[in-house]
MARBA-3410 file (N, C-alpha, C, O; in Angstrom, 1 decimal):
196
17.5,-27.2,-3.9,17.3,-26.7,-2.5,18.7,-26.2,-1.9,18.7,-25.3,-1.2 ~ 19.7,-26.9,-2.3,21.1,-26.5,-1.8,21.4,-25.1,-2.4,22.0,-24.3,-1.7 ~ 20.9,-24.8,-3.6,21.1,-23.4,-4.1,20.5,-22.4,-3.3,21.0,-21.3,-3.0 ~ 19.2,-22.6,-2.8,18.5,-21.7,-2.0,19.3,-21.5,-0.7,19.4,-20.4,-0.2 ~ 19.8,-22.6,-0.1,20.5,-22.6,1.2,21.8,-21.8,1.0,22.1,-21.0,1.9
22.5,-21.9,-0.1,23.7,-21.2,-0.4,23.4,-19.7,-0.5,24.2,-18.9,0.0 ~ 22.3,-19.3,-1.1,21.9,-17.9,-1.2,21.7,-17.3,0.2,22.2,-16.2,0.5 ~ 21.0,-18.0,1.0,20.7,-17.6,2.4,22.0,-17.4,3.2,22.1,-16.4,3.9 ~ 22.9,-18.3,3.0,24.2,-18.2,3.8,25.0,-17.1,3.3,25.6,-16.3,4.1 ~ 25.1,-16.9,2.0,25.9,-15.9,1.4,25.4,-14.5,1.7,26.2,-13.6,2.0
24.1,-14.3,1.7,23.5,-13.0,2.0,23.1,-12.8,3.4,22.8,-11.7,3.9 ~ 23.1,-13.9,4.2,22.7,-13.7,5.6,21.3,-13.4,5.8,20.9,-12.6,6.7 ~ 20.4,-14.0,5.0,18.9,-13.8,5.1,18.2,-15.1,5.2,18.7,-16.1,4.7 ~ 17.0,-15.1,5.9,16.2,-16.3,5.9,15.7,-16.7,4.5,15.5,-15.8,3.7 ~ 15.5,-17.9,4.3,15.0,-18.4,3.0,13.8,-19.2,3.2,13.5,-19.7,4.2
13.0,-19.3,2.1,11.7,-20.0,2.1,11.5,-20.7,0.8,12.1,-20.3,-0.2 ~ 10.7,-21.7,0.8,10.2,-22.3,-0.4,8.8,-22.9,-0.1,8.5,-23.2,1.0 ~ 8.0,-23.1,-1.2,6.8,-23.8,-1.1,7.0,-25.3,-0.9,8.0,-25.8,-1.5 ~ 6.1,-25.9,-0.2,6.1,-27.4,-0.3,4.7,-27.8,-0.7,3.7,-27.1,-0.3 ~ 4.5,-28.9,-1.4,3.3,-29.2,-2.0,2.8,-30.6,-1.5,1.6,-31.0,-1.8
3.6,-31.3,-0.8,3.2,-32.7,-0.4,3.9,-32.9,1.0,5.0,-32.4,1.3 ~ 3.3,-33.7,1.8,3.8,-34.0,3.2,5.2,-34.5,3.2,6.0,-34.1,4.0 ~ 5.6,-35.3,2.2,6.9,-35.9,2.2,8.0,-34.9,1.8,9.2,-35.2,1.8 ~ 7.6,-33.7,1.3,8.6,-32.7,1.0,9.0,-31.9,2.2,10.0,-31.2,2.1 ~ 8.2,-31.9,3.3,8.5,-31.0,4.4,9.9,-31.2,5.0,10.7,-30.3,5.1
10.2,-32.5,5.4,11.5,-32.7,6.1,12.6,-32.5,5.1,13.7,-32.0,5.5 ~ 12.5,-32.8,3.8,13.5,-32.6,2.9,13.8,-31.1,2.7,15.0,-30.7,2.7 ~ 12.8,-30.3,2.6,13.0,-28.8,2.4,13.5,-28.2,3.7,14.3,-27.2,3.6 ~ 13.1,-28.7,4.8,13.5,-28.1,6.1,15.0,-28.2,6.3,15.5,-27.4,7.1 ~ 15.7,-29.1,5.7,17.1,-29.2,5.8,17.8,-28.0,5.1,19.0,-27.7,5.4
17.1,-27.3,4.3,17.8,-26.3,3.4,17.2,-24.8,3.6,17.9,-23.9,3.3 ~ 16.0,-24.7,4.2,15.4,-23.4,4.3,15.0,-23.1,5.7,14.9,-24.0,6.5 ~ 14.7,-21.8,6.0,14.3,-21.4,7.3,12.8,-21.4,7.5,12.3,-21.6,8.6 ~ 12.0,-21.2,6.4,10.6,-21.0,6.4,10.0,-22.0,5.4,10.3,-21.9,4.2 ~ 9.0,-22.8,5.8,8.2,-23.6,4.9,6.9,-22.9,4.6,6.2,-22.5,5.5
6.7,-22.7,3.3,5.5,-22.0,2.9,4.5,-23.0,2.3,4.8,-23.8,1.5 ~ 3.2,-22.8,2.8,2.1,-23.7,2.3,1.3,-22.8,1.3,0.8,-21.8,1.7 ~ 1.3,-23.2,0.0,0.5,-22.5,-1.0,-0.9,-22.3,-0.6,-1.5,-23.2,0.1 ~ -1.5,-21.3,-1.1,-2.9,-20.9,-0.8,-3.9,-22.1,-1.1,-4.8,-22.4,-0.3 ~ -3.7,-22.7,-2.3,-4.7,-23.7,-2.6,-4.5,-25.0,-1.8,-5.3,-25.9,-2.0
-3.5,-25.1,-1.0,-3.2,-26.3,-0.1,-3.4,-26.0,1.4,-3.0,-26.8,2.2 ~ -3.9,-24.8,1.7,-3.9,-24.3,3.1,-4.8,-25.2,4.0,-4.7,-25.0,5.2 ~ -5.6,-26.0,3.4,-6.5,-26.9,4.3,-6.1,-28.3,4.3,-6.8,-29.2,4.8 ~ -4.9,-28.6,3.7,-4.4,-30.0,3.7,-3.8,-30.4,5.0,-2.6,-30.1,5.3 ~ -4.5,-31.1,5.8,-4.1,-31.5,7.2,-2.7,-32.2,7.2,-1.9,-31.8,8.0
-2.5,-33.2,6.3,-1.2,-33.9,6.4,-0.1,-33.0,6.0,1.0,-33.2,6.6 ~ -0.3,-32.1,5.1,0.8,-31.1,4.8,1.1,-30.2,5.9,2.3,-29.9,6.2 ~ 0.1,-29.6,6.5,0.3,-28.7,7.7,1.0,-29.4,8.8,1.9,-28.8,9.5 ~ 0.6,-30.6,9.1,1.2,-31.4,10.2,2.6,-31.7,9.9,3.5,-31.5,10.8 ~ 2.9,-32.1,8.7,4.3,-32.5,8.3,5.2,-31.2,8.4,6.3,-31.3,8.9
4.7,-30.1,8.0,5.5,-28.8,8.1,5.7,-28.5,9.5,6.8,-28.1,9.9 ~ 4.7,-28.6,10.3,4.8,-28.3,11.8,5.8,-29.1,12.4,6.6,-28.6,13.3 ~ 5.8,-30.4,12.1,6.7,-31.3,12.8,8.2,-31.1,12.5,9.0,-31.7,13.2 ~ 8.5,-30.3,11.5,9.9,-30.0,11.2,10.5,-29.0,12.3,11.7,-28.8,12.4 ~ 9.6,-28.3,13.0,10.0,-27.2,13.9,10.3,-25.9,13.2,10.6,-24.9,13.9
10.3,-25.9,11.9,10.5,-24.6,11.2,9.4,-23.7,11.2,8.2,-24.1,11.6 ~ 9.6,-22.4,11.0,8.5,-21.5,10.8,7.6,-21.9,9.7,8.2,-22.2,8.6 ~ 6.3,-21.9,9.8,5.4,-22.3,8.8,4.6,-21.1,8.4,3.9,-20.5,9.2 ~ 4.7,-20.7,7.1,3.9,-19.6,6.6,2.8,-20.2,5.7,3.1,-20.8,4.7 ~ 1.6,-20.0,6.1,0.4,-20.5,5.4,-0.3,-19.4,4.7,-0.7,-18.4,5.3
-0.3,-19.5,3.3,-1.0,-18.5,2.6,-2.5,-18.8,2.6,-3.0,-19.9,2.4 ~ -3.3,-17.7,2.9,-4.8,-17.9,2.9,-5.3,-18.2,1.6,-5.0,-17.5,0.6 ~ -6.1,-19.3,1.5,-6.8,-19.6,0.2,-7.6,-18.5,-0.3,-8.3,-17.8,0.5 ~ -7.7,-18.3,-1.6,-8.5,-17.3,-2.2,-10.0,-17.5,-1.9,-10.8,-16.6,-2.2 ~ -10.3,-18.7,-1.4,-11.7,-19.1,-1.2,-12.1,-19.1,0.2,-13.2,-19.5,0.6
-11.2,-18.5,1.1,-11.5,-18.5,2.6,-11.5,-17.1,3.1,-11.0,-16.2,2.6 ~ -12.2,-17.0,4.2,-12.2,-15.8,5.0,-10.9,-15.8,5.9,-10.4,-16.8,6.2 ~ -10.6,-14.6,6.4,-9.5,-14.6,7.4,-9.7,-15.4,8.6,-8.9,-16.0,9.1 ~ -11.0,-15.3,9.1,-11.3,-16.0,10.3,-11.2,-17.5,10.2,-10.8,-18.2,11.2 ~ -11.4,-18.0,9.0,-11.4,-19.5,8.8,-10.0,-20.0,8.9,-9.7,-21.2,8.9
-9.0,-19.1,8.8,-7.6,-19.6,8.9,-7.2,-20.1,10.3,-6.1,-20.6,10.5 ~ -8.1,-19.9,11.2,-7.8,-20.4,12.6,-7.7,-21.9,12.6,-7.0,-22.5,13.4 ~ -8.3,-22.6,11.6,-8.2,-24.0,11.6,-6.8,-24.5,11.2,-6.3,-25.5,11.7 ~ -6.2,-23.8,10.2,-4.9,-24.2,9.8,-3.9,-23.9,10.9,-3.0,-24.7,11.2 ~ -4.1,-22.8,11.6,-3.2,-22.5,12.8,-3.4,-23.5,13.9,-2.4,-24.0,14.5
-4.6,-23.9,14.1,-4.8,-25.0,15.2,-4.1,-26.3,14.8,-3.5,-26.9,15.7 ~ -4.2,-26.7,13.6,-3.5,-27.9,13.2,-2.0,-27.9,13.4,-1.4,-28.8,13.8 ~ -1.4,-26.7,13.1,0.0,-26.6,13.3,0.4,-26.5,14.8,1.3,-27.2,15.2 ~ -0.4,-25.8,15.6,-0.1,-25.7,17.0,-0.3,-27.0,17.7,0.4,-27.4,18.6 ~ -1.4,-27.7,17.3,-1.6,-29.0,17.9,-0.5,-30.1,17.6,-0.4,-31.1,18.2
0.3,-29.7,16.6,1.4,-30.6,16.2,2.7,-30.2,16.9,3.7,-30.7,16.7 ~ 2.5,-29.2,17.8,3.7,-28.8,18.7,4.5,-27.6,18.1,5.6,-27.5,18.6 ~ 4.0,-26.9,17.2,4.8,-25.8,16.6,4.0,-24.5,16.7,2.9,-24.4,16.2 ~ 4.6,-23.5,17.4,4.0,-22.2,17.5,4.6,-21.2,16.6,4.2,-20.0,16.6 ~ 5.5,-21.6,15.7,6.2,-20.7,14.8,5.4,-20.6,13.5,5.6,-21.4,12.5
4.4,-19.7,13.5,3.4,-19.6,12.4,3.3,-18.2,11.9,3.3,-17.2,12.7 ~ 3.2,-18.0,10.6,2.8,-16.8,9.9,1.6,-17.2,9.1,1.4,-18.3,8.6 ~ 0.7,-16.2,8.8,-0.3,-16.3,7.9,-0.1,-15.2,6.8,0.4,-14.1,7.1 ~ -0.4,-15.5,5.6,-0.2,-14.6,4.5,-1.6,-14.3,3.8,-2.2,-15.2,3.3 ~ -1.9,-13.0,3.7,-3.1,-12.6,2.9,-2.6,-12.4,1.5,-1.6,-11.8,1.2
-3.4,-13.0,0.5,-3.0,-12.9,-0.9,-4.3,-12.7,-1.8,-4.2,-13.0,-3.0 ~ -5.3,-12.1,-1.2,-6.5,-11.8,-2.0,-7.5,-12.9,-2.0,-7.3,-14.0,-1.6 ~ -8.7,-12.5,-2.4,-9.8,-13.4,-2.6,-10.4,-13.3,-4.0,-10.3,-12.3,-4.7 ~ -10.9,-14.4,-4.5,-11.4,-14.5,-5.8,-12.7,-13.6,-5.9,-13.5,-13.6,-5.1 ~ -12.7,-12.8,-7.0,-13.9,-12.0,-7.3,-14.2,-12.3,-8.7,-13.7,-11.8,-9.6
-15.2,-13.2,-8.9,-15.5,-13.6,-10.2,-14.5,-14.6,-10.6,-13.9,-15.3,-9.8 ~ -14.2,-14.7,-11.9,-13.3,-15.7,-12.4,-11.9,-15.2,-12.8,-11.0,-16.0,-13.0 ~ -11.8,-13.9,-13.0,-10.5,-13.3,-13.6,-9.9,-12.3,-12.7,-9.0,-11.5,-13.2 ~ -10.2,-12.2,-11.4,-9.6,-11.2,-10.6,-9.5,-11.6,-9.2,-10.3,-12.4,-8.7 ~ -8.5,-11.1,-8.5,-8.4,-11.2,-7.0,-8.6,-9.8,-6.4,-8.2,-8.8,-7.0
-9.2,-9.8,-5.3,-9.4,-8.5,-4.6,-8.9,-8.7,-3.1,-9.2,-9.7,-2.5 ~ -8.2,-7.7,-2.6,-7.7,-7.8,-1.2,-8.8,-7.2,-0.3,-9.2,-6.0,-0.5 ~ -9.2,-7.9,0.7,-10.1,-7.5,1.7,-9.2,-7.3,2.9,-8.8,-8.2,3.6 ~ -8.9,-6.0,3.2,-7.9,-5.7,4.3,-8.5,-6.0,5.7,-7.7,-5.9,6.6 ~ -9.7,-6.3,5.8,-10.3,-6.8,7.1,-9.6,-8.1,7.5,-9.6,-8.5,8.6
-9.1,-8.8,6.5,-8.5,-10.1,6.8,-7.2,-10.0,7.6,-6.8,-10.9,8.3 ~ -6.5,-8.9,7.5,-5.3,-8.7,8.2,-5.5,-8.7,9.7,-5.0,-9.6,10.4 ~ -6.4,-7.8,10.3,-6.6,-7.9,11.7,-7.4,-9.2,12.1,-7.2,-9.7,13.2 ~ -8.2,-9.7,11.2,-8.9,-11.0,11.5,-7.9,-12.1,11.8,-8.0,-12.9,12.7 ~ -6.9,-12.2,10.9,-5.9,-13.3,11.0,-4.9,-13.0,12.1,-4.3,-13.9,12.7
-4.7,-11.7,12.5,-3.7,-11.4,13.5,-4.2,-11.9,14.9,-3.4,-11.9,15.8 ~ -5.4,-12.3,15.0,-5.9,-12.9,16.2,-5.2,-14.3,16.5,-5.1,-14.7,17.6 ~ -4.7,-14.9,15.4,-4.1,-16.2,15.4,-2.6,-16.2,15.3,-1.9,-17.1,15.9 ~ -2.0,-15.3,14.5,-0.6,-15.3,14.1,-0.2,-14.0,13.4,-1.1,-13.3,13.0 ~ 1.1,-13.7,13.4,1.5,-12.5,12.6,1.1,-12.7,11.1,1.0,-13.8,10.6
0.8,-11.6,10.5,0.2,-11.6,9.1,1.1,-10.9,8.1,1.5,-9.7,8.4 ~ 1.4,-11.5,7.0,2.2,-11.0,6.0,1.3,-10.7,4.8,0.4,-11.5,4.5 ~ 1.5,-9.6,4.1,0.7,-9.2,2.9,1.5,-9.6,1.7,2.6,-9.1,1.5 ~ 0.9,-10.4,0.9,1.6,-10.8,-0.4,1.2,-9.8,-1.4,0.1,-9.8,-2.0 ~ 2.0,-8.8,-1.7,1.7,-7.7,-2.5,1.8,-8.0,-4.0,1.3,-7.2,-4.8
2.3,-9.1,-4.4,2.4,-9.4,-5.8,1.4,-10.5,-6.2,0.7,-10.2,-7.2 ~ 1.3,-11.6,-5.5,0.3,-12.6,-5.9,-1.1,-12.1,-5.8,-2.0,-12.6,-6.4 ~ -1.3,-11.1,-4.9,-2.7,-10.6,-4.7,-3.1,-9.8,-5.9,-4.3,-9.4,-6.0 ~ -2.2,-9.5,-6.8,-2.6,-8.8,-8.0,-2.6,-9.7,-9.3,-2.7,-9.2,-10.4 ~ -2.6,-11.0,-9.1,-2.8,-11.9,-10.2,-4.2,-11.7,-10.8,-5.2,-11.4,-10.1
-4.2,-12.0,-12.1,-5.5,-12.1,-12.8,-5.5,-13.5,-13.5,-5.2,-13.6,-14.7 ~ -6.0,-14.5,-12.8,-6.0,-15.9,-13.3,-7.1,-16.0,-14.4,-8.0,-15.2,-14.5 ~ -7.1,-17.1,-15.1,-8.1,-17.5,-16.0,-8.3,-16.5,-17.1,-9.4,-16.3,-17.6 ~ -7.2,-16.0,-17.6,-7.3,-15.1,-18.8,-7.6,-15.9,-20.1,-7.2,-17.1,-20.1 ~ -8.2,-15.3,-21.1,-8.5,-16.0,-22.3,-7.3,-16.5,-23.0,-7.4,-17.4,-23.8
-6.1,-15.9,-22.7,-4.9,-16.3,-23.4,-4.3,-17.6,-22.8,-3.5,-18.2,-23.3 ~ -4.9,-18.0,-21.6,-4.4,-19.2,-20.9,-3.2,-18.9,-20.0,-2.7,-19.8,-19.3 ~ -2.7,-17.6,-20.0,-1.6,-17.2,-19.2,-2.1,-16.2,-18.1,-2.8,-15.3,-18.5 ~ -1.8,-16.4,-16.9,-2.2,-15.5,-15.8,-1.7,-14.1,-16.0,-0.5,-13.9,-16.3 ~ -2.6,-13.2,-15.9,-2.2,-11.8,-16.0,-1.9,-11.2,-14.6,-1.9,-11.9,-13.6
-1.7,-9.9,-14.6,-1.5,-9.2,-13.3,-1.5,-7.7,-13.5,-1.5,-7.2,-14.6 ~ -1.4,-7.0,-12.3,-1.3,-5.5,-12.3,-0.2,-5.1,-11.4,-0.4,-4.5,-10.4 ~ 1.1,-5.3,-11.9,2.2,-4.9,-11.1,2.3,-3.4,-10.7,3.0,-3.0,-9.8 ~ 1.7,-2.6,-11.5,1.7,-1.1,-11.2,1.0,-0.8,-9.9,1.1,0.3,-9.4 ~ 0.2,-1.8,-9.3,-0.5,-1.5,-8.1,0.2,-2.2,-6.9,-0.3,-2.1,-5.8
1.5,-2.7,-7.0,2.2,-3.3,-5.9,2.4,-2.3,-4.8,2.2,-2.7,-3.6 ~ 2.8,-1.1,-5.1,3.0,-0.1,-4.1,1.7,0.3,-3.4,1.7,0.5,-2.2 ~ 0.6,0.3,-4.1,-0.7,0.6,-3.5,-1.1,-0.5,-2.5,-1.5,-0.2,-1.4 ~ -0.9,-1.7,-2.9,-1.2,-2.8,-2.0,-0.3,-2.8,-0.8,-0.8,-3.0,0.4 ~ 0.9,-2.5,-0.9,1.9,-2.5,0.2,1.6,-1.4,1.1,1.6,-1.5,2.4
1.3,-0.2,0.6,1.0,1.0,1.5,-0.3,0.7,2.3,-0.4,1.0,3.5 ~ -1.3,0.1,1.7,-2.6,-0.2,2.4,-2.3,-1.2,3.5,-2.9,-1.2,4.5 ~ -1.4,-2.2,3.2,-1.1,-3.2,4.1,-0.4,-2.6,5.4,-0.7,-3.0,6.5 ~ 0.5,-1.7,5.1,1.1,-1.0,6.3,0.1,-0.2,7.1,0.1,-0.3,8.3 ~ -0.8,0.5,6.4,-1.8,1.3,7.1,-2.7,0.4,7.9,-3.2,0.9,8.9
-3.0,-0.8,7.5,-3.9,-1.7,8.2,-3.1,-2.6,9.2,-3.7,-3.5,9.9 ~ -1.8,-2.4,9.4,-1.1,-3.0,10.4,-0.5,-4.4,10.1,-0.2,-5.2,11.0 ~ -0.2,-4.7,8.8,0.4,-6.0,8.5,1.8,-6.1,9.2,2.4,-5.1,9.3 ~ 2.1,-7.3,9.5,3.4,-7.5,10.2,4.6,-7.6,9.2,5.7,-7.5,9.7 ~ 4.3,-7.9,8.0,5.4,-8.0,7.0,4.8,-7.9,5.6,3.6,-8.0,5.4
5.7,-7.8,4.6,5.3,-7.7,3.2,6.1,-8.8,2.4,7.2,-9.0,2.7 ~ 5.4,-9.4,1.5,6.0,-10.3,0.6,5.9,-9.7,-0.8,4.8,-9.4,-1.3 ~ 7.1,-9.5,-1.4,7.1,-8.8,-2.7,8.1,-9.6,-3.6,9.3,-9.6,-3.3 ~ 7.6,-10.2,-4.6,8.4,-10.9,-5.6,8.9,-9.9,-6.6,8.2,-9.0,-7.1 ~ 10.2,-10.1,-6.9,10.9,-9.1,-7.9,11.7,-9.9,-8.8,12.1,-11.0,-8.6
12.1,-9.3,-9.9,12.9,-9.9,-11.0,13.6,-8.8,-11.8,13.0,-7.8,-12.0 ~ 14.8,-9.1,-12.3,15.4,-8.0,-13.1,14.8,-7.8,-14.5,14.9,-6.8,-15.1 ~ 14.0,-8.8,-14.9,13.3,-8.7,-16.2,12.0,-9.6,-16.1,12.0,-10.7,-16.5 ~ 11.0,-9.0,-15.5,9.7,-9.8,-15.3,9.2,-10.5,-16.5,8.7,-11.6,-16.4 ~ 9.4,-10.0,-17.7,8.9,-10.6,-18.9,9.6,-11.9,-19.2,9.1,-12.8,-19.9
10.8,-12.1,-18.6,11.6,-13.3,-18.8,11.5,-14.3,-17.6,12.1,-15.4,-17.6 ~ 10.7,-13.9,-16.6,10.6,-14.7,-15.4,9.9,-16.1,-15.8,9.1,-16.1,-16.6 ~ 10.4,-17.1,-15.1,9.8,-18.5,-15.4,8.4,-18.6,-14.8,7.7,-19.5,-15.3 ~ 8.1,-17.8,-13.8,6.8,-17.9,-13.2,6.3,-16.5,-12.7,7.1,-15.7,-12.3 ~ 5.0,-16.3,-12.8,4.4,-15.1,-12.3,4.9,-13.7,-12.8,4.8,-12.7,-12.2
5.5,-13.8,-14.0,6.1,-12.6,-14.6,5.1,-11.4,-14.7,5.5,-10.2,-14.6 ~ 3.8,-11.7,-14.9,2.8,-10.6,-15.1,2.5,-9.8,-13.9,1.9,-8.8,-13.9 ~ 3.0,-10.3,-12.7,2.7,-9.5,-11.5,3.9,-9.3,-10.6,3.8,-9.2,-9.4 ~ 5.1,-9.4,-11.2,6.3,-9.2,-10.5,6.8,-7.7,-10.5,6.5,-7.0,-11.5 ~ 7.4,-7.2,-9.4,8.0,-5.9,-9.4,9.3,-5.9,-10.1,10.1,-6.8,-9.8
9.6,-5.0,-11.0,10.9,-4.9,-11.6,11.9,-4.6,-10.5,11.7,-3.7,-9.7 ~ 13.0,-5.3,-10.5,14.1,-5.1,-9.5,14.5,-3.7,-9.4,14.9,-3.2,-8.3 ~ 14.6,-3.0,-10.5,15.0,-1.6,-10.4,14.1,-0.7,-9.6,14.5,0.4,-9.1 ~ 12.9,-1.1,-9.3,11.9,-0.3,-8.5,11.9,-0.7,-7.0,11.2,0.0,-6.2 ~ 12.6,-1.8,-6.7,12.4,-2.3,-5.3,13.0,-1.3,-4.3,12.3,-1.0,-3.3
14.2,-0.8,-4.5,14.8,0.1,-3.5,14.0,1.3,-3.2,13.8,1.6,-2.0 ~ 13.5,2.0,-4.2,12.8,3.2,-4.0,11.4,2.9,-3.3,11.0,3.7,-2.5 ~ 10.8,1.7,-3.7,9.6,1.4,-3.0,9.8,1.1,-1.5,9.0,1.5,-0.7 ~ 10.9,0.4,-1.2,11.1,0.1,0.2,11.4,1.3,1.0,11.0,1.4,2.2 ~ 12.1,2.3,0.4,12.4,3.5,1.1,11.1,4.3,1.4,10.8,4.8,2.5
10.2,4.3,0.4,8.9,5.0,0.5,8.1,4.3,1.6,7.4,4.9,2.4 ~ 8.1,2.9,1.6,7.3,2.2,2.6,7.8,2.4,4.0,7.0,2.4,4.9 ~ 9.1,2.5,4.1,9.7,2.7,5.5,9.3,4.1,6.0,9.0,4.2,7.2 ~ 9.2,5.1,5.1,8.8,6.4,5.6,7.3,6.4,6.0,6.9,7.0,7.0 ~ 6.5,5.7,5.2,5.1,5.5,5.6,4.9,4.8,6.9,4.2,5.2,7.8
5.6,3.7,7.1,5.6,3.0,8.4,6.0,3.8,9.5,5.3,3.9,10.6 ~ 7.1,4.6,9.4,7.6,5.4,10.5,6.6,6.5,10.8,6.4,6.9,12.0 ~ 5.9,7.1,9.8,5.0,8.2,10.0,3.7,7.7,10.7,3.2,8.3,11.6 ~ 3.3,6.4,10.4,2.1,5.9,11.0,2.4,5.5,12.5,1.6,5.7,13.3 ~ 3.6,5.0,12.7,4.0,4.5,14.1,4.8,5.5,14.9,5.4,5.1,15.9
4.8,6.7,14.5,5.6,7.7,15.2,5.0,8.1,16.5,5.5,8.9,17.3
END
């Protein structure tokens, strides 16, 4: 955790990490700016309350098994704990057993409750592959990001790595670091054109 805090201080950027249990919230809050609730834990009341009680911004990823509208319950639990610093993240819905599909209607649906971030990399995961290793379609990261901008997402979440094949996690759906700058320039141009 101190390593993440050091990166944030050195680069002057907010930092985040997932928390998976209620007792991790206060510990992580000492080192990061944003506590992230993983999609598969987005309905865990004790975890949401513990994150809320730190006063940190809480980013809740929408479960692949939920509609955008149903995320109102997670938001209510955080707000009722005295914290209005909330983001919601769209990261796709399960379609069968081996694919995620993004339903862009979830962005405006969730914006009724909180700002919405589009997770452009995890939404391209292909879990439950016969190899036992999650697959992905990183070539579509730009497509997901452009569509998210067009539908009014408040932010983008893009995981990147200098060599995705060597990444310790999610390598199959990471953007190669060499492509990040050009993608961000293109996305800024699209955003400016839409909001001109």
